[in-house]
Phi, psi and omega in degrees: 000130178281165180300319184291340182269002180298129176279165177302322180297315180294322179298314180295322179295317180295318180295319179298319179297317180295320182295315183288341180269007184279064169245177188298331182279342187234021183297320179298319177298324179296319179301315179300317182293318179295321178295325177296319176300316184287335173297323180281326184214086189301335183261011184294108190302311180299324181290319177300315180298309184291328176297315178298316180298317183292319177299320178296318180296332177279355183085007179268069193291320180297317177296319180299316180299316181298315180297315184289327176293320175299317180299320182288329175297322182277335182225074188293348180249030182259100184295329181294328177287321176301315181297315180296321179293319178298318178297323179292317177297325178297329176298330177273002184066027176266069192290320181299316178297318181297320179296317180300316181291322179296321178296326175295322178294321179297323178298329178275341183229059185301132178082357180283135187289332186294304179292330177296321179292320177297317178301316180297320179299316180293318179295322178296322178295333177273000181083008181270072188290327180294317177295318180298317180299319180298317179295321181289322178295325175293320179293320181293336180273000180299157184302318177257117180303140184241110187303316179301326178294315180292326178295314179292323176299319177298322176298312183294320177299320177296317180297335177271000179089007181266079184295315182297315178297321178299313181296322178296314180297319183288327173298318178296320179298317179298320183292326187254002181299140184257350181221162180299316177299324178296317178299315183296316180299318180295319179295320180297315179294324175299318179297317181295321177296319176299318179296320177297334182265008178085006178273072192294307184298313181294320181296315181289332174296315182287336182295346176298343176297345182302332182287347182256005180277340187084001183273345183244145175289158176284110183264359183298115182274012181086019179254159174297141177288141174287137184255004183093001180283163179304139182292326177051049176086358181281167178253125182251129174259121177252125185249126175287132189248344185234230188263185182291326179301311181295323179295314179298322184289314189263358174303327182304326183292322178300326180288350180263355181277124184241174175091002180188193179263137179238123178243129182251130172262124188224165173304140184307324183296337183262349187303313183300314184286328176290318181296324181292346180286338181056032181268342178230172184294322178195159174232128179241159183272142172302134183100340175283158177303138180284141179283165172292141180207166181264335181201171183214164176205143170288145185302316184279003170268350181300320178302320178290314183295329181265006175057046177283134173228185186299333182268354184234020177298124180284103185251021178288124178226155001279150169245358166236151182222145176285164179278112184295340181290347182262354185300311187299314182297318182286328177295323178292319180294318186281333179080176184281175174094162181290137184230144175239123176275137183230150173214143190225346187240118178246166179286168179283128179292149185286316186244037181207145175275352187281121182286150183259009184250154175229136178303135179301330180302332180289345178280357187307319181301334179294326182290348181273353179284122184300136172081001183261134174254134177266127181246123180285128171252009186285140174241160170072215191303322185297340182298337181296339182285343186299317183289347185264355182257150186270010181242155187283136174223130174275121183249101181269015191299329180293338182258356188266144169059036179269342185264270188282351177131169184300145175077351176292307177292322180303318180297322179291317178299319178297325178293332180276353179265140178289334185205146172248133174236124188212154166288186182284078186235174175298334179299324178298317181289324177294318177300316179296319180293331178272356183063037176269145174299129186212134170253116180254128184265121186239159172294171190298330180273000180075199180207133187300335182294339181256358176100185190255348181290140185294336184234343183234159182259131177289340184263336186227104183297335184268003179264140171242132182261127177241113186265145174298131182290150177300129181078358181256194182231168175295330178300326176301320180294318183289328175293321175298316180296322179298315178296320181293318179295322178297319178296321178296318178299329181272010176085017182252022179215184185246010177260116189279076181287348183266010178232153175290151181281137177294163183291335185213000000 
């Protein structure tokens, strides 16, 4: 049968087959099927929409945008196509365009929870939490409860410090969720709120729902799962599942497992400094062949498996150490005088809308403290901001981590700094693991990775948490730090910025 000879019945059957096969294992087949539908009927609205959605799920974002723009030209009053296009533009971080298109969809679907929730998500990414909350409250008031709206509302309430409100919204989301991923997302956010509230054991038990969200790859290597029982001579493979921050933080737990061999799989950039700690039998890089082992565990499941609670968090530091053979060379490069290491740009968190970055321009008050030199510890994309600020920063990045691997030199430079000041980045966790004095700047609701205390970290004794004030800005925090550093320089504090840092 030729394409032109397809009957309506055959067309509907083909479209139905493509739609039902749209899961992660068959997305490529779905693209082929949707294109076959469109060959027979180029303007078929559901096929255009689903083709764009499927291409986006495959990560082919440019193709998805092209398909969805064509679809919108042919069907200018199709809100589902507008929503899909807005989500695709958001993948490119084109948030303003995405918001405009989402508002057009809302005009066609007034009071509908789906576009209202998308609008709130986009506004939250821009830091417009009040606008996002208003959109979510409208979505939550819809006739049919919409779990994603309640889940995002719970996140924002947590970020604002409203733990009780967050848990109520997330309980409602769990009750009204219509799909397994919706239930899982709500449970994960519920777990994070519990962790932010100091309910460590309960939070990590519920955090196991993360594997049902579809956001993480299947890391099961075909080995029996470790249950937390004594190893009794067995070999355990621990696999890092998220980012470098989480790997640095929870690596300490792998080093506490005794009775057998423990091998940790970590991001390649962290392998040298983790391996140099000699806390586990070996550290291998993600992507390398997996070793033979008797059982396995995901890294962020170790707190549950090891029965960690608020009273038993292992906070002994340092559990990572810099290479002392590099001290002399770096001391000569950095020169004398008090130095503060800074980092401002972090990666996007997996299960949170809250960004981990702060504009480098907000660090300007630190440069006004007399006699202090700012040393960049920033890696990657954020370094581009250095040339755009009007205050001096020494950037040693071209000389760092060229030998034994990433973070080896960084650890030494941090050891030469009297203080580290950072946004919510991997640098904060490295500072904590090295037991370096560190001020980490957090949003007003904090971050579960640093604990529930408003100013101190349950996981890192040398870290101090400074939260953005409600209704304030990050610049307010840096102006406070500038005044505090000036007082310390004048002898009214306990951080010895007027002396060089000892080697260990």
